[in-house]
MIDOKOL-109880 format. One record per residue (C-alpha): z, y, x; residue in three letters. Coordinates in steps of 0.1 Angstrom, whole numbers, plus 5000, padded with zeros to 4 digits. Each point is the difference from the previous one (the first is absolute). Example, Ala and Ser with C-alpha at 12.3 -4.5 7.8 and 13.67 -1.06 7.14 Angstrom:
2
PT    up  north  east  residuo
PT  5078   4955  5123      ALA
PT  4993   5034  5014      SER
END
This chain:
363
PT    up  north  east  residuo
PT  5000   5000  5000      MET
PT  4993   5035  5013      PRO
PT  5030   5020  5012      LEU
PT  5010   5022  4971      LEU
PT  5037   5002  5000      LEU
PT  5009   5013  5034      THR
PT  5006   5035  5011      SER
PT  4981   5002  5025      SER
PT  4860   4635  5075      SER
PT  4970   4978  5013      PRO
PT  4967   5016  5012      ALA
PT  4976   4998  5028      LEU
PT  5006   5022  5031      PRO
PT  4987   5035  4996      LEU
PT  4978   5018  5026      PRO
PT  5012   5029  5020      ALA
PT  4993   5034  4986      PRO
PT  4975   5024  5015      SER
PT  4993   5037  4994      ARG
PT  4965   4995  4986      ALA
PT  4991   5011  4965      ARG
PT  5017   4980  4973      PHE
PT  4994   4990  4965      ARG
PT  5024   4988  4973      VAL
PT  4989   4970  4980      ALA
PT  5021   4995  4969      ALA
PT  5002   4979  4969      SER
PT  4987   5019  4969      ALA
PT  5034   4994  4984      GLU
PT  5021   5016  5027      VAL
PT  5009   5036  4993      GLY
PT  4994   4998  4962      THR
PT  5023   4993  4972      THR
PT  4981   4968  4990      GLY
PT  5013   4984  4969      ARG
PT  5013   4964  5000      ALA
PT  5023   4978  4980      ALA
PT  5036   4999  5013      PRO
PT  5006   4975  5028      ALA
PT  5021   4969  4990      PRO
PT  5036   5006  5008      ALA
PT  5002   4973  5026      ASN
PT  4973   5017  5021      ASP
PT  5024   5028  5009      PHE
PT  5029   4999  5024      PRO
PT  5031   4991  4979      PRO
PT  5019   5031  5012      PHE
PT  4976   5025  4984      LEU
PT  5011   5014  4966      PRO
PT  4986   4981  4970      LYS
PT  4981   5032  4990      ALA
PT  4975   4992  5028      VAL
PT  4984   4975  4976      GLU
PT  4989   5029  4978      ARG
PT  4979   5016  5028      ILE
PT  4962   5000  4994      ARG
PT  4989   5016  5032      ASP
PT  4982   4973  5021      ARG
PT  5007   5016  5033      ALA
PT  5037   5003  4992      ALA
PT  5002   4964  4988      ILE
PT  4985   4988  5032      ARG
PT  5023   5020  5022      LEU
PT  5030   4991  4980      ALA
PT  4993   4964  5005      ARG
PT  5002   5005  5037      ARG
PT  5033   5018  5001      ILE
PT  5027   4980  5018      GLU
PT  5035   5005  5012      ARG
PT  5009   4996  5037      VAL
PT  5035   5002  5016      PRO
PT  5008   5031  5019      VAL
PT  5033   5001  5018      GLN
PT  5015   5035  5004      THR
PT  5032   5014  5014      GLY
PT  5012   5013  4967      PHE
PT  4997   4968  4980      SER
PT  5020   4968  5007      LYS
PT  4971   4978  4988      SER
PT  4963   5004  5005      PRO
PT  4983   5022  4973      ILE
PT  4972   4981  4983      GLN
PT  4974   5027  5004      SER
PT  4968   5002  4980      SER
PT  4966   5005  5016      CYS
PT  4964   4988  5000      VAL
PT  4991   4984  5033      ARG
PT  4966   4997  5016      PRO
PT  4981   4967  4996      LEU
PT  5001   4998  5038      LYS
PT  5016   5020  5028      GLN
PT  4975   5010  5027      GLN
PT  5002   5017  5034      GLN
PT  4967   5018  5001      SER
PT  5013   5032  4985      SER
PT  5032   5016  4989      ASP
PT  5015   4988  4967      PRO
PT  4999   5025  4972      VAL
PT  5033   5002  4981      VAL
PT  4998   5016  4965      LEU
PT  5030   5017  4986      LEU
PT  5001   5015  4965      HIS
PT  5011   5032  4983      GLY
PT  5033   5010  4984      PHE
PT  5014   4973  4976      ASP
PT  4969   4978  5002      SER
PT  4990   4967  5014      SER
PT  4974   4981  5021      CYS
PT  4979   4997  4968      LEU
PT  4990   5036  5007      GLU
PT  4975   4985  5025      TRP
PT  4983   4977  4974      ARG
PT  4966   5015  5005      TYR
PT  5001   5009  5037      THR
PT  5016   4969  5014      TYR
PT  4971   4977  4993      PRO
PT  4976   5025  5015      LEU
PT  5020   5002  5032      LEU
PT  5002   4962  5003      GLU
PT  4963   4997  4994      GLU
PT  4994   5025  5028      ALA
PT  5018   4977  5023      GLY
PT  5033   5018  5004      LEU
PT  5033   4983  5002      GLU
PT  5017   5018  4970      ALA
PT  5037   4998  4989      TRP
PT  5012   5016  4968      ALA
PT  5038   5004  5003      VAL
PT  5025   5011  4974      ASP
PT  5023   5027  5011      ILE
PT  5037   4990  4997      LEU
PT  5013   5010  4966      GLY
PT  4966   4999  4982      TRP
PT  4975   4973  4995      GLY
PT  5010   4964  4994      PHE
PT  5025   4991  5027      SER
PT  5032   4981  4990      ASN
PT  5028   5027  5000      LEU
PT  5025   4981  4980      GLU
PT  5026   5006  5026      ALA
PT  4994   5038  4996      ARG
PT  4995   5009  5037      PRO
PT  4999   5037  5009      PRO
PT  4966   5016  4994      CYS
PT  5004   5033  5018      ASP
PT  4975   5013  5026      ILE
PT  5017   4983  5029      ALA
PT  5000   4966  4982      SER
PT  4964   5004  4990      LYS
PT  4991   5007  5036      ARG
PT  5019   4971  5015      GLU
PT  4987   4976  4974      HIS
PT  4964   5010  5008      LEU
PT  5007   4997  5037      TYR
PT  5015   4965  4996      GLN
PT  4971   4989  4979      PHE
PT  4976   5013  5027      TRP
PT  5020   4984  5027      ARG
PT  5002   4966  4983      THR
PT  4965   4996  4986      TYR
PT  4975   5025  5014      ILE
PT  5013   5003  5036      LYS
PT  4974   5024  5014      ARG
PT  4991   5037  4995      PRO
PT  4986   5007  4965      MET
PT  4980   5025  4982      VAL
PT  5026   5013  4974      LEU
PT  4986   5013  4968      VAL
PT  5022   5022  4977      GLY
PT  4988   5015  4967      PRO
PT  5020   5027  4983      SER
PT  5037   4996  5009      LEU
PT  4989   4970  5020      GLY
PT  4987   5026  5025      ALA
PT  5036   5012  5005      ALA
PT  5011   4964  5005      VAL
PT  4973   4995  5026      ALA
PT  5008   5032  5019      ILE
PT  5038   4992  5001      ASP
PT  4992   4965  5012      PHE
PT  4974   5010  5026      ALA
PT  5023   5026  5016      VAL
PT  5029   4976  5002      ASN
PT  4979   4969  5011      TYR
PT  4969   5014  5017      PRO
PT  4994   4967  5018      GLU
PT  4993   4983  4966      ALA
PT  4973   5024  4989      VAL
PT  4965   5005  5016      SER
PT  4985   5023  4974      LYS
PT  5010   5017  4967      LEU
PT  4982   5006  4968      ILE
PT  5014   5023  4973      PHE
PT  4986   5001  4965      ILE
PT  5009   5029  4977      GLY
PT  5031   5004  5022      ALA
PT  5033   5012  4985      SER
PT  5016   5012  5032      VAL
PT  5011   5036  4993      TYR
PT  5026   4993  4973      ALA
PT  5036   5004  5012      GLU
PT  5014   4969  4982      GLY
PT  5025   4999  4972      THR
PT  5029   5013  5022      LYS
PT  5033   4981  5002      ASP
PT  5010   4990  4964      MET
PT  5029   4976  5009      THR
PT  5025   5022  4983      ARG
PT  4980   5004  4968      VAL
PT  5013   4979  4971      PRO
PT  4982   4967  5000      LYS
PT  4987   5004  4964      PHE
PT  4978   5029  5012      VAL
PT  4977   4981  5024      PRO
PT  5000   4970  4977      TYR
PT  4988   5022  4971      ALA
PT  4973   5013  5023      GLY
PT  4989   4965  5009      VAL
PT  5000   4990  4963      PHE
PT  4975   5028  4994      VAL
PT  4980   4989  5031      LEU
PT  4996   4965  4986      LYS
PT  4990   5012  4965      SER
PT  4965   4994  4988      LEU
PT  4993   5036  4990      PRO
PT  5007   5013  5035      LEU
PT  4980   4972  5015      ARG
PT  4971   5009  4978      LEU
PT  5002   5036  5010      LEU
PT  5003   4992  5037      ALA
PT  4970   4976  4999      THR
PT  4979   5027  4982      ARG
PT  5009   5026  5026      LEU
PT  4992   4977  5029      ALA
PT  4963   4996  4992      PHE
PT  4970   5023  4997      LYS
PT  4985   4978  4973      THR
PT  5018   4979  4975      ILE
PT  4992   4964  5007      PRO
PT  4988   4976  4973      ASP
PT  5031   4978  5006      GLY
PT  5024   5029  4999      PHE
PT  5029   4983  4982      PHE
PT  4995   4969  5021      ASP
PT  5004   5022  5031      TRP
PT  5032   5014  4986      VAL
PT  5014   4965  4995      GLN
PT  4991   4990  5035      ILE
PT  5017   5031  5014      GLY
PT  5033   4993  4983      ARG
PT  5001   4962  5003      LEU
PT  5025   5000  5028      HIS
PT  5023   5022  4979      CYS
PT  5007   4970  4978      LEU
PT  5020   4982  5028      LEU
PT  5037   5001  4993      PRO
PT  5010   5019  5033      TRP
PT  4973   5027  4998      TRP
PT  5023   5026  4985      GLU
PT  5028   4995  5025      ASP
PT  4976   5000  5030      ALA
PT  4982   5032  4988      THR
PT  5033   5018  4993      VAL
PT  5013   4991  5035      ASN
PT  4969   5015  5015      PHE
PT  5002   5032  4979      MET
PT  5037   5007  5005      ILE
PT  4997   4997  5038      THR
PT  4976   5028  5004      GLY
PT  4965   4986  5000      GLY
PT  4974   5008  5027      TYR
PT  4998   5032  5019      ASN
PT  4976   4997  5030      VAL
PT  4991   5036  5005      LEU
PT  5014   5000  5035      ASN
PT  4984   4967  5009      GLN
PT  4964   5008  4993      ILE
PT  4994   5017  5034      ASN
PT  5017   4970  5018      GLN
PT  4973   4976  4989      VAL
PT  4980   4989  5031      LYS
PT  4975   4976  4984      GLN
PT  4965   5009  4990      LYS
PT  5000   5006  4962      CYS
PT  4976   5001  4971      LEU
PT  5009   5023  4971      VAL
PT  4982   4989  4969      LEU
PT  5001   5020  4968      TRP
PT  4985   5002  4965      GLY
PT  4983   5034  4996      LYS
PT  5012   5001  4964      ASP
PT  5036   4989  5007      ASP
PT  5020   5013  4971      GLY
PT  5034   4991  5014      ILE
PT  4999   5012  5036      ILE
PT  4976   5028  5008      SER
PT  4973   4992  5026      ASN
PT  5012   5033  5017      LYS
PT  5027   4978  5014      GLN
PT  4974   4977  5015      ALA
PT  4988   5029  5022      TYR
PT  5036   5009  5009      ARG
PT  5008   4964  5010      LEU
PT  4969   4997  5021      GLN
PT  5009   5031  5019      GLN
PT  5036   4990  5005      GLU
PT  4993   4964  5012      LEU
PT  4993   4999  5038      PRO
PT  4969   4978  4995      SER
PT  4985   4998  4965      ALA
PT  4967   5001  4982      ILE
PT  4996   5009  4963      LEU
PT  4977   4983  4975      ARG
PT  4998   5008  4963      GLN
PT  4987   4979  4971      VAL
PT  4981   5019  4974      GLY
PT  5006   4997  4962      GLN
PT  5033   4982  5008      CYS
PT  5037   5005  4992      GLY
PT  5032   4991  5017      HIS
PT  4994   4964  5010      ILE
PT  4964   4995  5013      PRO
PT  5008   4963  5009      HIS
PT  5003   4993  4963      VAL
PT  4975   5025  4985      GLU
PT  4973   4999  5027      LYS
PT  5008   4968  5021      PRO
PT  4966   4996  5016      ARG
PT  4998   5035  5013      GLU
PT  5036   4998  5012      ALA
PT  4992   4968  5019      VAL
PT  4970   5016  5016      LYS
PT  5021   5028  5013      HIS
PT  5026   4975  5013      VAL
PT  4974   4979  5018      LEU
PT  4983   5030  5015      ASP
PT  5034   5013  5013      PHE
PT  5007   4966  5015      LEU
PT  4966   4997  5016      GLY
PT  4994   4968  4982      PHE
PT  4966   4984  4995      ASP
PT  4996   4979  4969      ASN
PT  4963   4993  5007      THR
PT  5007   4975  5027      GLU
PT  5027   4984  4979      LYS
PT  4977   4997  4970      ALA
PT  4972   4984  5020      ASP
PT  5021   4975  5020      GLN
PT  5025   4992  4973      ASP
PT  4981   5002  4967      SER
PT  5009   4964  4991      SER
PT  5037   5008  5003      LEU
PT  4996   5030  4977      SER
PT  4980   4980  4974      SER
PT  5026   4973  5001      THR
PT  5028   5025  4996      LEU
PT  4984   5018  4970      VAL
PT  4991   4967  4984      SER
PT  5036   4989  5003      THR
PT  5014   5032  4986      LEU
PT  4975   4999  4971      SER
PT  5010   4965  4991      ALA
PT  5037   5009  4998      GLN
END
């Protein structure tokens, strides 16, 4: 969901990337709201809310089927946190892995249209749920403040990824990425920011505020009317599957610990990375929708200027989240930034792509 309430697996080896001209080959169904009957309940991971069975969006159904929980041991939790993510079909060493975060109060399903395109282009892509949101098991109610989110992501990286990554942060996820990259620069090779929410000053310390106040705010945040409004504001054009997109965006809110985790984040101050932006040392791509109705693209120019090494690309006729509204164009900008050539991959590995698309279509 866009930030509205703040103040502020087996495959053939893939060829090495080159800097030649690329192309993106994609299934006709990716990046659209294609209609389909609900998937049978037993096709989804059992930890997802039952409401997932009502989703009609084909891309969301496919990605939801791939969500899994993996154990992540942290210093603030006695037992490992079963952490939700979508893992690549196969890890490979020819290029840096691309790790996809999500925006405020969202989940890895935000990448339902872009993730298949990145995989088809030959990238090793991970979609990771930020601690406190998404579909991780938080029954033990671990802390979900900034420091905990940072450590959780680091331990995930240290356990499963194990080498420098391209970290992608949309909306508030950009603040998460900046905070992480400044604290763990060895873990990040490049950064990509999409509609970045990095100039808000957080929610301030609310630990002395009566508990019913933030819980009342979270109740509103979860409500269908607010989600409808937020989804409408996020896009330049209202999608055909508008209500389905709303349901996808609030699916994680139906988990029993969501309210506690979100309140814990809110009362501890939220993100304020204003003083960290100029500490970022990695090369950055700033990607923005020209018609972003939530965060003005004037902030895109400001962010480009304040980052030590950044390029700016904008997506025309597009709102706050280009990776959902214009996934193919967003992926082209990402591949261009990474210097990745999909032509060679398409020629040498077309049989793998056909097999993958056929497998997904059959599910």
